[in-house]
C-alpha positions as CSV (number, residue, x, y, z in Angstrom):
1,R,-68.8,-128.4,4.8
2,H,-70.0,-131.3,6.2
3,Y,-66.7,-133.3,6.7
4,K,-65.0,-132.9,10.1
5,G,-61.8,-131.0,9.4
6,A,-62.7,-129.6,5.8
7,T,-60.4,-126.9,4.8
8,G,-61.1,-127.0,0.7
9,L,-63.3,-128.1,-2.0
10,K,-63.7,-127.9,-5.6
11,T,-66.3,-129.9,-7.7
12,G,-66.8,-129.9,-11.3
13,T,-68.9,-132.3,-13.8
14,T,-68.2,-132.5,-17.6
15,Q,-69.7,-135.3,-19.9
16,K,-66.2,-136.8,-20.7
17,A,-64.9,-136.7,-17.0
18,G,-68.4,-137.1,-15.1
19,H,-68.8,-135.8,-11.7
20,C,-65.6,-134.7,-10.2
21,L,-64.1,-133.5,-6.9
22,S,-60.8,-132.4,-5.2
23,A,-60.9,-131.9,-1.3
24,T,-58.9,-131.1,1.5
25,A,-58.9,-131.6,5.2
26,Q,-56.7,-131.5,8.0
27,R,-56.9,-133.1,11.6
28,D,-54.0,-133.4,14.4
29,G,-51.6,-131.1,11.8
30,M,-52.0,-133.5,9.2
31,G,-53.4,-132.3,5.8
32,L,-54.8,-134.6,3.2
33,V,-56.2,-134.2,-0.4
34,A,-58.8,-136.6,-2.2
35,V,-59.3,-136.3,-5.9
36,I,-62.3,-138.1,-7.4
37,L,-62.7,-138.5,-11.4
38,G,-65.2,-140.0,-13.5
39,C,-68.2,-140.7,-11.0
40,S,-71.5,-140.8,-12.2
41,T,-73.6,-138.9,-9.4
42,T,-73.0,-136.1,-7.2
43,D,-73.3,-138.5,-4.2
44,E,-70.7,-141.2,-5.4
45,R,-68.2,-138.3,-5.8
46,F,-68.7,-136.9,-2.1
47,G,-69.0,-140.6,-0.9
48,G,-65.6,-141.6,-2.4
49,A,-63.8,-138.6,-1.3
50,R,-65.3,-139.1,2.2
51,K,-63.9,-142.7,2.3
52,M,-60.4,-141.7,1.0
53,L,-60.2,-139.1,3.6
54,D,-61.5,-141.4,6.5
55,Y,-58.8,-143.9,5.4
56,G,-55.9,-141.4,5.4
57,F,-56.7,-140.3,8.8
58,A,-57.6,-143.7,10.2
59,N,-54.3,-145.0,8.9
60,Y,-51.7,-142.5,9.0
61,A,-49.9,-140.2,11.4
62,L,-47.3,-137.4,11.5
63,V,-44.3,-138.1,13.8
64,P,-41.8,-135.6,14.6
65,V,-38.2,-136.2,13.1
66,Q,-36.6,-135.0,16.0
67,E,-37.8,-135.3,19.6
68,G,-36.9,-133.8,23.0
69,E,-33.7,-131.6,23.7
70,P,-31.7,-129.9,20.9
71,L,-28.6,-132.3,19.5
72,S,-25.2,-131.7,21.2
73,P,-23.3,-129.3,19.6
74,V,-20.0,-130.5,17.1
75,P,-16.9,-129.0,18.3
76,V,-15.3,-126.7,15.9
77,V,-11.4,-126.6,15.2
78,L,-9.7,-123.2,15.0
79,G,-13.2,-121.3,14.3
80,E,-14.6,-118.0,16.0
81,A,-17.3,-120.3,17.8
82,G,-16.2,-123.3,19.4
83,T,-18.9,-125.3,18.5
84,V,-21.9,-125.4,16.0
85,Q,-25.5,-126.6,16.4
86,P,-26.5,-129.4,13.9
87,V,-30.3,-129.2,13.0
88,P,-32.4,-131.6,10.8
89,S,-32.4,-130.5,7.2
90,G,-36.1,-130.9,5.4
91,E,-39.2,-132.0,6.8
92,E,-39.9,-131.5,10.4
93,Q,-42.6,-134.2,10.6
94,L,-42.8,-137.9,8.8
95,L,-45.7,-139.5,7.5
96,I,-46.2,-142.9,8.8
97,D,-48.6,-145.9,9.2
98,K,-50.3,-145.6,12.6
99,S,-49.4,-149.0,13.6
100,L,-45.6,-148.0,13.6
101,R,-46.2,-144.9,15.8
102,Q,-45.4,-146.7,19.3
103,S,-42.1,-148.4,17.6
104,V,-40.3,-145.3,16.5
105,T,-36.8,-144.8,17.3
106,R,-34.4,-142.4,16.3
107,T,-30.1,-142.6,16.2
108,V,-27.8,-139.8,15.7
109,E,-24.5,-139.8,14.2
110,L,-22.8,-136.9,14.3
111,E,-18.8,-135.8,13.4
112,P,-16.5,-135.6,16.1
113,S,-15.5,-132.3,15.2
114,V,-15.4,-130.1,12.4
115,Q,-12.4,-127.8,10.9
116,A,-13.3,-123.9,10.4
117,P,-14.8,-122.3,8.4
118,V,-18.2,-124.4,8.7
119,S,-20.7,-122.9,5.9
120,Q,-24.4,-122.8,6.9
121,G,-26.0,-126.0,6.1
122,Q,-23.1,-127.9,6.0
123,R,-23.3,-131.6,6.8
124,L,-22.4,-132.6,10.3
125,G,-24.0,-136.1,10.6
126,T,-27.4,-138.0,10.0
127,L,-30.7,-138.4,11.7
128,T,-32.0,-142.1,11.3
129,V,-35.6,-143.0,12.1
130,Q,-36.5,-146.4,12.1
131,A,-39.8,-148.3,13.1
132,D,-39.8,-152.2,13.7
133,G,-36.2,-152.3,12.3
134,Q,-37.1,-150.7,9.1
135,I,-35.5,-147.5,8.1
136,L,-38.3,-144.8,7.6
137,A,-35.8,-141.9,7.1
138,E,-32.4,-141.1,6.8
139,I,-32.4,-137.0,7.4
140,P,-29.0,-135.1,7.0
141,L,-28.0,-133.1,10.1
142,V,-26.4,-129.5,8.8
143,A,-25.2,-126.6,10.6
144,Q,-27.8,-124.3,11.7
145,E,-25.1,-121.2,11.2
146,G,-21.8,-120.5,9.7
147,V,-18.6,-120.4,11.8
148,A,-15.7,-118.5,10.1
149,R,-12.1,-119.6,10.8
150,L,-9.6,-117.7,13.0
151,T,-7.3,-115.6,11.7
152,W,-3.9,-115.4,12.5
153,K,-4.4,-111.8,14.3
154,D,-7.1,-113.8,16.3
155,L,-4.8,-116.8,17.1
156,F,-2.3,-114.4,18.2
157,A,-4.6,-112.2,20.4
158,G,-5.6,-115.9,22.0
159,V,-2.1,-116.7,22.8
160,L,-1.3,-113.2,24.5
161,R,-4.4,-113.5,26.7
162,R,-3.4,-117.1,27.9
163,I,0.0,-115.8,28.7
164,C,-1.3,-112.8,30.6
165,M,-3.9,-114.9,32.5
166,A,-1.3,-117.5,33.3
167,G,0.6,-114.8,34.9
168,Q,-2.2,-113.5,36.8
169,V,-2.8,-116.7,38.4
170,E,0.8,-117.2,39.8
């Protein structure tokens, strides 16, 4: 309760384990956990947890996996929809050393197109997050939604529409 951002705490003491503590804290959207075992005094366990949490908040930061605009949609060949939206799979943020925060870059590699049907979660590419030339993460980019394949009936109806539209233009 005396630690800035504290969200939880559990203490305990046994003869074998000594004074123990697990503490959680959150700052700037980042949550940390400190676990202290085998201390000889209550002050030692609280001081140890404070040092661990202070170190974590001082030296680490969360950065978003994807920044800015949504990724460009990927064209779908013979799909009921013409495109599918790629999204990162997994975590939305990465834990990094704070010293690397200003040098983070992101590179996107997407398939030029995909053949229908497309399944939700189907891999469409890779988002690579780097800092100072070091790869921090390679995150699969996947289809946000599924896209069904056009049926023969859909294809025939499309051809008829084009023929009718061409006849109206003249």
